[in-house]
C-alpha positions, 0 to 999 in steps of 0.5 A: 518482550511487552516491557522492552516494547514499553520502553522503547515507547518511553523513550519516543514519548519522553516520558515512562509507559506502562501496558497493560495486557494486549487484547488481539484485535482484527490486523490482517493476516501478515501481521499479530495485531493488538491494542495495548492500554497503557499509562499514556492511552491506548496503542495499535501494536503490530508483531511479527518474527524479529527477522521482518523487522525491515517491514516495520521500518518501511512502513512507519517510513511510509506512513510519515511520508503519507502523514504529511498529505493526508491523516494517518495513524502515527508511527511511534516506534518500532523495534526487536523485543525478544524474538519479535519485531514490532511497531506502535502506532497511534490507536485511532476509533476509526469506522469503516463508513465515513465521508467518501467524498473527503476521501476522494479530495484528500486522495487527489491533494495527496497524489500532488506531492510529487518527486522528480523520479518514480521510486522510493528511497528504500524497498518495502512491502506488498504484503509480504512480498518484498517491493523493490523501488530502485529510482528511475527516470522512466516510469514505463521501465520502473513498471515493467522492471520494478513491477509486473516483470517481479511478479512474473519472475515470482510466479515462475518460480512456483511453476506457473508460467504466462506464456503471453508475459514477455509479449505484454511486458513489450508492448507496455509502451503501447498504454501510455501514447501521449501520456507521461505521469507524474511521480505522485506519492501513492500509498501503494495498497490502497484496498478498501481494508487499508482506509477507514474513517473517524467518528466526524467523517474524515478518511485515515489511510493505514497499512501503505506500501509507498513508493512516487508513481503514476495516481492511476495505480491507486485509484485503479486498486480501489477498484479491484476489490471494491468497496469504494462509493461513487462520491469518492470517484466523483471527489477525486475526478472533480479535483483532478481528472482522470486521463482517458487511457486509464480506462485501459491502464487500470487493468495494467496496474491491478495485473501488479496486485492479482500476480502479487496475490497468485504468488502469495496465496495461490488458487484462482488469482492465476487465472485471473491473471492470464485473462488480464493479460489477455485483455490488455494484449487485445486492447494495443 
């Protein structure tokens, strides 16, 4: 397998690459991740079963798009080696904390990269859940069909019925009175575990689930699990103030991720999704 990865790296870089022994590193619960020393320097390599190649192709595409707006690890090559799919990335020495204000400013600048419609050229994944991204002109319809509706459908397949789901989906226009979001370039899975900083404090984003949508969806997720400092939010708002309705729509956007966590991991996420649904319906 590693010989095939070395060949793919050699082709991508245009020079012979020899690899040393891989060393496992933290890379989340979905993929096996490792640092691999080489004659061309270290690489970050993700591995999964061969059938998950599409997930890595989508990640590389997302990193390429984000990299035109914000610092990301460069996607070097991906493919199948034996029974494994792989994605080789530039290795960056990252730390957990850095310049939060620079992160806020950079994210606001990234969000100003827009598309004519909502969606993405290809489907991708949120965690390991397939994420449909077919283009739509209407953001409310996109969030109803491509996001919340799909997660509620997956929950029903697992035997969990959300009695008020249809009522919430019908009520979505009430959350957008006078507000039409720009189709911003989104990271799509922006929790603190997908952010790092270089030694000079500069922010780096990774593990994207990209699409074009309401920038509030990215901001909302930063608040779901915490880990982002006040200087981050102050800098973002100074660069691009948020609409007053964000305080309510934040729950609407985070409901998507809570439902996805239930569909991936089960447990108490279903009860949290029920509470969010009730709170949202009480607001309309």
